[in-house]
C-alpha positions in Angstrom: -27.5 -25.9 12.5 -27.0 -22.8 10.3 -23.2 -22.5 9.8 -21.6 -20.3 7.3 -19.6 -22.6 4.9 -17.2 -19.8 3.7 -13.9 -18.9 5.3 -14.1 -16.3 7.9 -11.7 -14.7 10.3 -11.9 -15.9 13.9 -11.1 -14.0 17.1 -8.4 -16.0 18.9 -9.2 -14.4 22.2 -12.8 -15.4 21.9 -11.9 -19.0 21.1 -9.4 -19.1 24.0 -11.8 -17.8 26.6 -13.6 -21.1 27.5 -10.4 -22.9 28.2 -8.0 -20.0 29.0 -5.6 -21.2 26.4 -5.9 -20.9 22.6 -4.0 -24.2 22.0 -6.3 -26.2 24.2 -9.3 -24.6 22.5 -7.9 -25.5 19.1 -7.1 -29.1 20.2 -10.7 -29.5 21.5 -12.1 -28.0 18.3 -9.8 -30.2 16.2 -11.0 -33.4 17.9 -14.6 -32.5 17.5 -14.1 -31.6 13.8 -12.5 -35.1 13.3 -15.6 -36.7 15.0 -17.9 -34.7 12.7 -15.9 -35.6 9.6 -16.0 -39.3 10.5 -19.7 -39.3 11.1 -20.4 -37.4 7.9 -18.2 -39.7 5.9 -19.9 -42.8 7.3 -23.3 -41.4 6.6 -22.3 -40.5 3.0 -20.8 -43.9 2.4 -23.9 -45.6 3.7 -26.1 -43.6 1.4 -23.9 -44.1 -1.6 -23.6 -47.9 -0.9 -27.3 -48.1 -1.7 -26.5 -47.3 -5.3 -23.6 -49.7 -5.6 -24.1 -52.2 -8.4 -22.1 -55.0 -9.8 -23.0 -54.1 -13.4 -20.3 -52.4 -15.4 -22.7 -50.4 -17.5 -21.4 -46.8 -18.1 -24.9 -45.5 -19.0 -26.2 -46.5 -15.6 -23.3 -45.0 -13.8 -23.6 -41.6 -15.5 -27.4 -41.3 -15.3 -27.7 -41.9 -11.6 -29.0 -38.4 -10.7 -30.0 -39.4 -7.1 -26.4 -40.3 -6.3 -25.2 -37.1 -7.9 -27.7 -35.1 -5.8 -26.6 -36.8 -2.6 -22.9 -36.1 -3.4 -23.7 -32.4 -4.2 -25.6 -32.0 -0.9 -22.6 -33.2 1.1 -20.2 -31.0 -0.9 -22.3 -27.9 0.0 -22.3 -28.7 3.7 -20.2 -26.6 6.0 -16.7 -28.0 6.7 -16.4 -30.1 9.9 -14.0 -27.5 11.3 -16.6 -24.7 10.9 -19.3 -26.8 12.5 -17.0 -27.7 15.4 -16.1 -24.0 16.0 -19.8 -23.1 16.1 -20.5 -25.9 18.6 -17.5 -24.7 20.7 -18.7 -21.1 20.7 -22.3 -22.2 21.6 -20.9 -24.3 24.5 -22.3 -27.5 22.9 -19.0 -29.5 23.3 -18.1 -31.4 26.4 -14.5 -32.0 27.2 -12.5 -33.4 30.1 -9.0 -32.9 31.3 -7.0 -35.6 33.0 -4.1 -34.5 35.2 -1.5 -37.3 35.4 0.5 -35.8 38.3 -2.3 -35.2 40.7 -4.6 -38.0 39.5 -7.6 -35.6 39.6 -9.9 -34.8 36.7 -11.3 -31.5 35.6 -14.3 -31.4 33.3 -16.5 -29.0 31.6 
């Protein structure tokens, strides 16, 4: 997915269009961004755990270029919010509404 990692201005009306309400759209995007952030964090921790050592040797810690490259890769990735907004705009996110009063569900 090619997502621009820099900060850009978003059209609130465009974001509100799929749900009809900007606040609902932001809530959906926020939940998806949290899912993405959790997945990326778990993936990064898993990759960095491979380099964990019980040796307290400072030379070994500072010279681990593979670990540094992995960290830099994740730092350069687009922010989870940017990724979630792009998924939302491309209609790649599924969400469901539960209506407590009527007991019916709406989904998209």
